[in-house]
N, C-alpha and C positions, 0 to 999 in steps of 0.2 A: 567292349562287349555290350551288345544291345540287350536291354531288358524289356520284357513285355509283361505288364501287370494286368491281370484280369479281375473283374468284379461283376457282381450282379446275379450270381447263381442263387439257388435256394429251393425251397419246397413250394410247389404250386399244385392246385387241383386241376384235373383234366378240364380243358377248355380255357384255362387261364393263360396269362401272358407274363413274360419276363424279358428284360433287356440286358444283354451282356455287354460289357465294355472291355476294351483292350487298349491300354495306353503304353506307348513306346517311350523309351528314354532318349530317343533322338527322332529324326524325321523320316525314319524308314517307312512307316505306314503312309505318310503323306506322299512320299515319292514313288514307292513301289506297290503299295496295296497291302491287303490283309486277308488272311483266310481263317476260317473257323472249322475245326474238326471235333469229333466226339468219339468217345470210346466207352461202350457199355461193358459190364462184367463179362469176361470170357468171349468178347467179340473184338474184331480188329478195329483199329482207328479208321474212321471214315470221314470223307469230306462232307461238310454241311453246306458251306458257302465260301466263295472266294470273290474278291473284288480287286482286280489289278488295275494299276494306273492306266487310264485310257481305254479300258475294255468294259464290256458289259458284265454284270455279275453272273456268276455260275452258281447253281444250287443243286444239291443232291435231290434225287427224285422224291424222296420221302418227305421233304420239307417244302417243296415248291408250292407257292400260294399261301404258305403260312409264315415263313421266315423272310426277313428282309435284312440284307447286309448294307452297311453304309460307313462312310468315313467323314470325320470332321478334321480337315487338314489343319485348322488353326490350333487344335488340341492334340495333334498327332495320335488320334484315338479312332479305333474302329469299333463298330457296334453291330450287334446281332439282335434284332427285334424278333422275338418268338411269340407268335399268337396261336390260339387254338391248340395248345400243347396237349400231347397225348402221352399215356404211360410209356409207350415205346420210345419217347424222346429222352427218357431218363438215361443219363450218362454223365461222364466228366467231359466238359467242353474245354478245348484248347484253342488259343489263337496262335497264329503263325505268320511270320513275315520273313522275307529274305532279300538280300542284296548281294553285291559282288563279293562281300566278305564272308557270307555264310547264311545258314538258315537258323531261325530263332523261334523258340516256343515259349508260350506263357506257362505258368505253373499249373493251370487247370482250375476250373471251377465246377462244382457239383450242381447238376440240375436234376431234381427229383420231381416227377409228376405222379401224384398219387392222391386218392381221396381218403 
């Protein structure tokens, strides 16, 4: 069973930055890629960004130009750099990876943007 462990969430003021990390228990991120999703209260989970092996990154419209997804293959870790954060970015952020054995999710990390 693949485990994804997230870190890096917290409370930040509008305009601030955070970097989320997602470390896998095997090489799934290094070989297939990683996605980041978020879910705000009473809203559906939505795609924030995805970086698949061999492909260009994909970003949700609301985060384009502010967020950057990346992967460190040596650490089996995916990152989400979030800049110019807005109150509407407040949500629980989940990382996601999949391979031929299934789809896997992290436990989620809370990001709160508030003054």
